[in-house]
C-alpha positions as CSV (number, residue, x, y, z in Angstrom):
1,M,0.0,0.0,0.0
2,V,1.2,3.5,-0.8
3,S,2.4,5.7,2.1
4,V,-0.4,7.9,3.6
5,A,2.1,10.8,3.4
6,F,2.1,10.5,-0.4
7,I,-1.5,11.5,-0.4
8,N,-1.7,13.6,2.8
9,P,1.7,15.2,3.6
10,L,0.4,16.8,6.8
11,S,-0.5,13.4,8.3
12,D,1.2,12.1,11.4
13,E,3.3,9.8,9.2
14,G,4.2,12.8,7.0
15,K,5.2,15.0,9.9
16,S,7.3,12.2,11.5
17,L,9.1,11.6,8.2
18,V,9.9,15.3,7.8
19,R,11.4,15.4,11.3
20,E,13.6,12.5,10.3
21,L,14.6,13.8,6.9
22,G,14.2,17.5,7.2
23,A,17.0,19.9,7.4
24,F,17.8,22.6,4.8
25,E,21.3,21.3,4.1
26,G,21.5,19.5,0.8
27,V,18.1,20.6,-0.6
28,R,20.0,22.2,-3.6
29,S,22.4,19.2,-4.1
30,D,21.9,16.6,-6.8
31,N,20.4,13.4,-5.3
32,N,21.2,10.2,-7.2
33,E,18.3,8.3,-5.7
34,L,15.8,10.9,-6.7
35,I,17.2,11.0,-10.3
36,H,17.0,7.2,-10.5
37,I,13.3,7.2,-9.4
38,V,12.5,9.9,-11.9
39,T,14.2,8.3,-14.9
40,E,12.8,4.8,-14.0
41,S,9.2,5.9,-13.5
42,R,6.8,4.0,-15.6
43,S,5.6,6.0,-18.7
44,Q,8.0,8.8,-17.9
45,E,9.0,10.7,-21.0
46,I,12.3,12.5,-20.9
47,S,13.2,14.4,-24.0
48,D,16.1,16.2,-22.4
49,D,17.7,16.5,-18.9
50,A,15.7,19.7,-18.2
51,F,12.7,17.6,-17.3
52,I,14.6,15.7,-14.6
53,P,14.4,17.2,-11.1
54,R,17.9,16.6,-9.6
55,S,17.3,18.0,-6.1
56,Y,14.6,18.6,-3.5
57,L,14.4,22.2,-4.7
58,D,14.0,21.1,-8.3
59,L,11.2,18.8,-7.4
60,A,9.4,21.5,-5.5
61,V,9.5,23.7,-8.6
62,K,8.4,20.9,-10.9
63,R,5.3,20.4,-8.7
64,I,4.2,24.0,-9.5
65,E,5.4,23.8,-13.1
66,W,3.2,20.7,-13.7
67,Y,0.1,22.4,-12.4
68,A,0.7,25.7,-14.3
69,K,1.4,24.0,-17.6
70,K,-1.5,21.6,-17.2
71,K,-3.8,24.5,-16.6
72,N,-2.6,26.7,-19.4
73,D,-0.8,24.7,-22.1
74,R,-3.1,23.1,-24.6
75,K,-0.2,20.9,-25.8
76,F,0.6,19.8,-22.3
77,D,2.2,16.3,-22.1
78,N,1.5,14.7,-18.7
79,N,4.1,12.0,-19.3
80,Q,6.9,14.5,-18.9
81,Y,5.8,14.7,-15.2
82,E,4.9,11.1,-14.6
83,F,7.4,10.9,-11.8
84,L,5.1,13.0,-9.6
85,F,2.7,10.0,-9.4
86,N,5.3,7.3,-8.7
87,P,4.7,6.3,-5.0
88,E,8.5,5.6,-4.7
89,I,9.1,9.3,-4.7
90,Y,7.1,10.0,-1.6
91,K,9.9,10.9,0.7
92,F,11.4,13.4,-1.7
93,D,7.9,14.7,-2.6
94,L,7.2,15.2,1.1
95,I,10.2,17.5,1.6
96,A,9.3,19.3,-1.6
97,Y,5.8,19.9,-0.3
98,F,6.9,21.4,3.0
99,L,9.6,23.5,1.2
100,L,6.8,24.9,-1.0
101,C,4.4,25.7,1.9
102,Q,7.2,27.4,3.9
103,A,8.5,29.4,0.9
104,V,5.0,30.6,0.0
105,G,4.2,31.4,3.6
106,V,7.4,33.3,4.2
107,K,7.6,35.3,1.0
108,S,4.2,35.5,-0.6
109,G,1.7,35.0,2.2
110,P,-1.6,33.1,2.6
111,N,-3.6,35.5,0.4
112,S,-1.3,35.4,-2.6
113,R,-1.7,33.9,-6.0
114,E,1.2,31.6,-5.2
115,S,-0.7,30.3,-2.1
116,R,-3.8,29.7,-4.2
117,V,-1.9,27.8,-6.9
118,L,-0.1,25.7,-4.3
119,V,-3.3,24.7,-2.6
120,E,-5.1,24.0,-5.9
121,S,-2.1,22.0,-7.2
122,Q,-2.0,19.8,-4.1
123,G,-5.7,18.9,-4.6
124,K,-5.1,18.1,-8.3
125,I,-2.0,16.0,-7.5
126,I,-4.0,14.0,-5.0
127,E,-6.7,13.3,-7.6
128,Y,-4.1,12.0,-10.1
129,R,-2.3,9.9,-7.5
130,L,-5.5,8.2,-6.4
131,G,-6.4,7.6,-10.0
132,K,-3.2,5.5,-10.4
133,L,-4.3,3.1,-7.6
134,V,-6.4,0.0,-7.9
135,K,-9.9,0.4,-6.5
136,S,-9.4,-1.6,-3.3
137,E,-6.2,0.3,-2.4
138,R,-7.7,3.6,-3.3
139,N,-10.7,3.0,-1.0
140,E,-8.5,1.8,1.8
141,I,-6.2,4.8,1.8
142,V,-9.1,7.3,1.5
143,N,-10.9,5.7,4.4
144,N,-7.7,5.7,6.5
145,I,-7.0,9.4,5.8
146,L,-10.7,10.4,6.4
147,N,-10.7,8.5,9.8
148,S,-7.6,10.4,10.9
149,L,-9.0,13.8,9.7
150,L,-12.5,13.4,11.2
151,S,-12.8,13.5,14.9
152,S,-16.0,11.4,15.3
153,S,-18.2,9.0,13.5
154,T,-20.9,11.6,13.0
155,H,-20.1,15.2,12.0
156,K,-22.2,18.3,12.4
157,W,-22.1,20.3,9.2
158,T,-20.4,23.1,11.2
159,F,-17.4,20.9,11.5
160,F,-16.8,21.7,7.8
161,E,-17.3,25.4,8.3
162,D,-13.9,26.4,7.0
163,L,-14.3,24.2,3.9
164,I,-17.7,25.5,3.1
165,S,-16.9,29.2,3.7
166,S,-13.8,28.9,1.5
167,K,-16.0,27.4,-1.3
168,K,-13.8,24.2,-1.4
169,L,-16.9,22.2,-0.4
170,K,-20.5,22.8,-1.1
171,L,-23.3,21.6,1.2
172,Q,-25.3,20.4,-1.8
173,D,-22.5,17.9,-2.4
174,M,-23.3,16.3,1.0
175,I,-26.0,14.2,2.5
176,L,-27.3,15.7,5.8
177,D,-29.6,14.3,8.5
178,K,-30.5,16.3,11.6
179,G,-27.7,18.6,11.0
180,E,-25.1,15.9,10.6
181,I,-23.1,15.0,7.4
182,I,-23.4,11.4,6.6
183,L,-20.3,9.6,5.1
184,D,-20.2,6.2,6.6
185,R,-22.1,3.4,4.8
186,D,-23.5,1.7,8.0
187,D,-24.5,5.0,9.4
188,F,-26.4,5.8,6.1
189,L,-28.1,2.4,6.1
190,D,-29.2,2.7,9.8
191,R,-30.7,6.1,9.2
192,F,-32.4,5.7,5.8
193,S,-33.0,2.0,5.0
194,S,-36.5,2.0,6.3
195,K,-37.3,5.2,4.4
196,I,-36.1,4.0,1.0
197,K,-38.7,2.3,-1.1
198,G,-38.3,0.7,-4.5
199,R,-34.5,0.7,-4.5
200,K,-31.8,-1.1,-2.5
201,P,-30.5,1.1,0.3
202,E,-26.9,-0.1,-0.6
203,K,-27.3,1.1,-4.1
204,M,-28.6,4.4,-2.9
205,Y,-25.6,4.9,-0.7
206,E,-23.3,4.3,-3.6
207,A,-25.2,6.6,-5.8
208,L,-25.5,9.5,-3.3
209,I,-22.2,9.1,-1.3
210,G,-20.0,6.2,-1.9
211,D,-16.4,6.6,-2.9
212,R,-17.0,9.8,-4.8
213,V,-18.1,12.0,-1.9
214,K,-15.6,10.5,0.5
215,E,-12.7,11.3,-1.9
216,L,-14.1,14.8,-2.4
217,V,-14.2,15.5,1.3
218,M,-10.8,14.0,1.9
219,I,-9.1,16.0,-0.9
220,K,-10.8,19.3,0.1
221,M,-9.8,18.8,3.8
222,V,-6.1,18.2,2.8
223,M,-6.3,21.4,0.6
224,Q,-7.8,23.3,3.6
225,N,-5.1,22.0,5.9
226,T,-2.4,23.1,3.4
227,E,-3.9,26.6,3.4
228,D,-4.0,26.6,7.2
229,Y,-0.3,25.5,7.3
230,I,0.8,28.3,4.9
231,Q,-1.1,30.7,7.2
232,K,0.8,29.4,10.3
233,V,4.1,29.7,8.5
234,S,3.3,33.2,7.5
235,E,2.4,34.2,11.0
236,K,5.5,32.6,12.4
237,S,7.7,34.3,9.8
238,D,6.4,37.7,10.9
239,R,8.0,37.1,14.3
240,E,11.3,36.1,12.8
241,I,14.1,38.5,11.9
242,E,15.6,36.8,8.8
243,P,13.9,34.2,6.7
244,N,16.0,31.3,5.4
245,P,17.5,32.4,2.0
246,I,16.7,29.0,0.5
247,L,13.0,29.6,1.1
248,L,13.2,33.1,-0.5
249,E,15.0,31.6,-3.5
250,L,12.3,29.0,-3.9
251,A,9.6,31.6,-3.5
252,D,11.1,33.6,-6.3
253,K,11.3,30.5,-8.6
254,I,7.6,29.8,-7.9
255,S,6.6,33.3,-9.0
256,E,8.8,33.0,-12.1
257,V,7.1,29.8,-13.1
258,L,3.7,31.3,-12.8
259,V,4.7,34.5,-14.7
260,S,6.4,32.4,-17.4
261,S,3.3,30.2,-17.7
262,V,1.1,33.2,-18.4
263,Q,3.5,34.7,-20.8
264,S,4.1,31.4,-22.7
265,Y,0.5,30.1,-22.8
266,G,-1.8,32.7,-21.5
267,F,-2.4,34.6,-24.7
268,G,-1.1,32.1,-27.3
269,G,-4.5,31.5,-29.0
270,G,-5.1,33.1,-32.3
271,S,-8.2,33.9,-34.3
272,R,-9.1,35.1,-37.8
273,G,-8.1,38.6,-36.6
274,G,-4.5,37.5,-35.7
275,S,-3.0,36.9,-32.3
276,I,-4.9,38.2,-29.3
277,K,-2.8,39.6,-26.5
278,A,-3.6,41.5,-23.4
279,S,-2.9,45.2,-23.8
280,A,-4.2,48.6,-22.9
281,L,-7.8,49.1,-23.9
282,N,-8.5,50.9,-27.2
283,P,-11.9,52.6,-26.9
284,K,-11.9,53.1,-30.7
285,A,-12.3,49.3,-31.0
286,F,-15.3,49.1,-28.7
287,P,-18.5,47.8,-30.3
288,P,-21.6,50.1,-30.4
289,C,-23.2,48.4,-27.4
290,V,-20.2,49.1,-25.2
291,K,-19.9,52.7,-26.4
292,K,-23.5,53.3,-25.5
293,V,-23.0,52.0,-21.9
294,M,-19.8,54.1,-21.6
295,E,-21.8,57.2,-22.4
296,G,-24.1,56.5,-19.3
297,M,-27.4,54.7,-19.0
298,K,-30.7,55.9,-17.7
299,S,-32.3,54.0,-14.8
300,G,-34.0,51.4,-17.0
301,G,-31.5,48.6,-17.5
302,R,-28.8,50.7,-15.9
303,N,-27.8,48.0,-13.3
304,D,-27.5,45.1,-15.7
305,A,-25.8,47.2,-18.3
306,I,-23.0,48.1,-15.9
307,I,-22.8,45.0,-13.7
308,M,-23.8,42.1,-16.0
309,F,-22.6,43.5,-19.3
310,L,-19.8,46.1,-19.0
311,T,-17.9,44.6,-16.1
312,P,-17.2,41.2,-17.8
313,F,-16.5,42.9,-21.1
314,V,-14.0,45.4,-19.8
315,S,-12.2,43.0,-17.6
316,Y,-11.7,40.3,-20.3
317,A,-10.9,42.8,-23.1
318,R,-8.1,44.2,-20.9
319,L,-6.8,41.1,-19.2
320,Y,-7.8,38.0,-21.2
321,P,-9.1,38.8,-24.7
322,S,-8.4,35.3,-26.0
323,V,-10.7,33.6,-23.6
324,F,-13.0,32.2,-26.3
325,S,-10.2,31.1,-28.6
326,E,-8.2,29.4,-25.9
327,N,-11.1,28.1,-23.9
328,I,-9.0,27.9,-20.7
329,T,-10.5,29.0,-17.4
330,K,-8.4,31.5,-15.6
331,Q,-8.8,33.8,-12.6
332,I,-7.8,37.4,-12.7
333,S,-4.7,36.9,-10.6
334,D,-3.3,34.4,-13.1
335,I,-2.8,37.4,-15.4
336,D,-2.7,40.4,-13.0
337,P,-1.0,38.9,-9.8
338,A,-1.0,42.2,-7.8
339,L,-4.4,43.3,-9.2
340,S,-2.7,46.6,-10.3
341,V,-4.4,46.5,-13.7
342,V,-7.8,45.8,-12.1
343,Q,-7.4,48.7,-9.6
344,N,-5.8,51.2,-12.0
345,E,-7.5,50.5,-15.3
346,V,-10.5,48.2,-15.2
347,L,-12.4,49.5,-12.1
348,P,-11.9,53.2,-12.9
349,L,-13.3,52.7,-16.4
350,I,-16.4,50.9,-15.0
351,F,-16.8,53.4,-12.2
352,G,-16.7,56.2,-14.8
353,A,-19.5,54.7,-16.8
354,A,-21.5,54.1,-13.6
355,E,-21.0,57.8,-12.7
356,R,-22.3,58.9,-16.0
357,C,-25.6,57.0,-15.5
358,T,-28.8,58.9,-14.6
359,P,-28.8,58.8,-11.6
360,P,-25.2,57.8,-10.9
361,L,-25.4,54.0,-10.2
362,F,-23.2,53.7,-7.1
363,E,-24.6,56.9,-5.5
364,D,-28.1,55.6,-6.0
365,Q,-27.3,51.9,-5.2
366,P,-23.9,51.6,-3.5
367,Q,-24.5,47.9,-2.8
368,D,-24.1,47.2,-6.5
369,K,-20.3,47.6,-6.0
370,V,-20.4,44.2,-4.2
371,N,-22.2,42.7,-7.2
372,L,-19.6,44.1,-9.5
373,N,-16.8,42.5,-7.4
374,A,-18.6,39.2,-7.5
375,K,-18.7,39.3,-11.3
376,L,-14.9,39.7,-11.3
377,G,-14.6,36.5,-9.1
378,F,-14.0,38.2,-5.8
379,G,-17.1,37.1,-3.9
380,M,-19.7,39.3,-2.2
381,H,-17.2,41.8,-0.6
382,E,-16.8,45.6,-0.7
383,N,-13.2,45.4,-1.9
384,V,-11.4,43.4,-4.6
385,E,-8.7,41.5,-2.6
386,L,-6.7,38.3,-3.4
387,K,-8.0,36.6,-0.3
388,Y,-11.5,36.6,-1.7
389,E,-10.7,35.4,-5.2
390,G,-12.4,32.3,-6.3
391,E,-15.4,32.7,-4.0
392,T,-17.4,33.6,-7.2
393,T,-16.9,33.0,-10.9
394,W,-15.2,35.6,-13.2
395,Y,-18.1,36.1,-15.6
396,T,-17.4,35.9,-19.3
397,P,-18.8,38.6,-21.6
398,M,-22.5,38.4,-22.5
399,S,-23.2,37.1,-26.1
400,C,-25.0,39.2,-28.7
401,E,-28.0,36.9,-28.4
402,K,-28.3,37.5,-24.7
403,I,-27.9,41.2,-25.1
404,K,-30.7,41.2,-27.6
405,L,-32.8,39.3,-25.2
406,H,-32.0,41.0,-21.9
407,L,-30.7,44.5,-22.9
408,P,-32.3,45.1,-26.4
409,S,-31.8,48.9,-26.2
410,L,-28.1,48.3,-26.4
411,C,-28.1,46.4,-29.6
412,K,-27.7,48.9,-32.5
413,P,-25.4,47.0,-34.9
414,D,-23.0,48.6,-37.3
415,E,-21.4,47.1,-40.5
416,H,-18.8,45.3,-38.4
417,C,-21.3,43.4,-36.3
418,K,-22.2,41.0,-39.1
419,K,-21.1,37.4,-38.3
420,I,-20.0,38.5,-34.8
421,G,-21.4,36.5,-31.9
422,N,-19.9,38.4,-28.9
423,P,-18.9,42.0,-28.2
424,L,-15.4,40.7,-27.2
425,S,-15.0,39.1,-30.6
426,Y,-15.9,42.5,-32.2
427,Y,-13.4,44.2,-30.0
428,N,-10.6,41.8,-30.9
429,R,-11.3,42.0,-34.6
430,M,-11.4,45.8,-34.5
431,V,-8.1,46.0,-32.6
432,W,-6.5,43.9,-35.3
433,I,-8.0,46.1,-38.1
434,I,-6.8,49.3,-36.4
435,R,-3.3,47.9,-35.9
436,K,-3.2,46.7,-39.5
437,E,-4.3,50.1,-40.8
438,S,-1.9,51.9,-38.6
439,K,1.0,49.8,-39.9
440,K,-0.1,50.4,-43.4
441,S,-0.3,54.1,-42.9
442,A,3.1,54.2,-41.2
443,S,4.6,52.2,-44.1
444,N,3.0,54.6,-46.7
445,E,4.3,57.6,-44.8
446,K,7.8,56.1,-44.7
447,A,7.7,55.3,-48.5
448,S,6.5,58.9,-49.2
449,K,9.5,60.3,-47.2
450,N,11.9,58.1,-49.1
451,E,10.5,59.3,-52.4
452,E,11.1,62.9,-51.3
């Protein structure tokens, strides 16, 4: 059976192993045993030595690199990182995990993009590792970890308060009875067998809970514990005078991987209008519907025009214009890690349009600022802050059909609207046309000067 620490690094077994193995000396040094495990991992593809982690520090970076590429690179090859799912690597992986948590806690903090990516990557790694196990072994290790994480056989839903408030777990994913979350098979049968008619209670348990919900709860609890550990490291580092330079070095490498991933894959998708890259907004390229909202709306349809329509359009046009061609889900901090573009460009433009409304939207209904933040993915809060990101979904721009249906007064098409299905597509095409005409004009001007 695989080590519990391979799935849950913060288990008692994992902490005990770290105490045995852990010391910062040698984390940068080449480790022949690690290299051997990597190169001999089943299905491992190694096109060159750059894919081989040679030290604990390399392995820590590879963990983040795997997740960043998997999320952003449409040509991603998982076989290049197959070593991450080889149980033989668990001792090295354990040290790498703790190095990552400590580096992020010390340098980036618990509310950073780096922290979010580390927590998400840990959950995804667990999913993949469980997927490599045979069913019996998978069920056994999930049950073992759950038993160690849960304090009693029955659990009030409030026990999962942190998971639910952080949106890692949803109550609708669970089966509740008298305020208690039901996970155990025998417990389910005792409570519900007499109430189930026409179907076998055992089958109902498998359909409603079974392995799926148990795994979900276990993974989300490990993710939450990872987040909590990063928080503790951060709080402890605030009391220390000088962080370990190795952790600072690793933290910088993590940030470099995330920035590199966005630069390499974040805007690689093309379209008929050429490549689509994030850049300063060009109001000349706005479609008629956006220009109309920017001028200011009257009270009828004002709220939806600003919150539901303009906010997604402006945020995606500025930060992620290739969303439809790439079809890769991102959060704003994947592109704007410090939220400086959001604060200095996106929000001021939206607030300006809201101010020009009759009456001004946020003077009349200040609570709609919360709704605006929610459409950007930052939950129902008054301010846009990294710690809230992911509580809601970053809404994609409304399609032309939905605009015609819900905001018909905005739809006054011009000659460029033909064959366009979304205002963002219009904007991308017009940006390309304007750039092309600008280059042509500059070329003609240069040729004219040469003739003179």
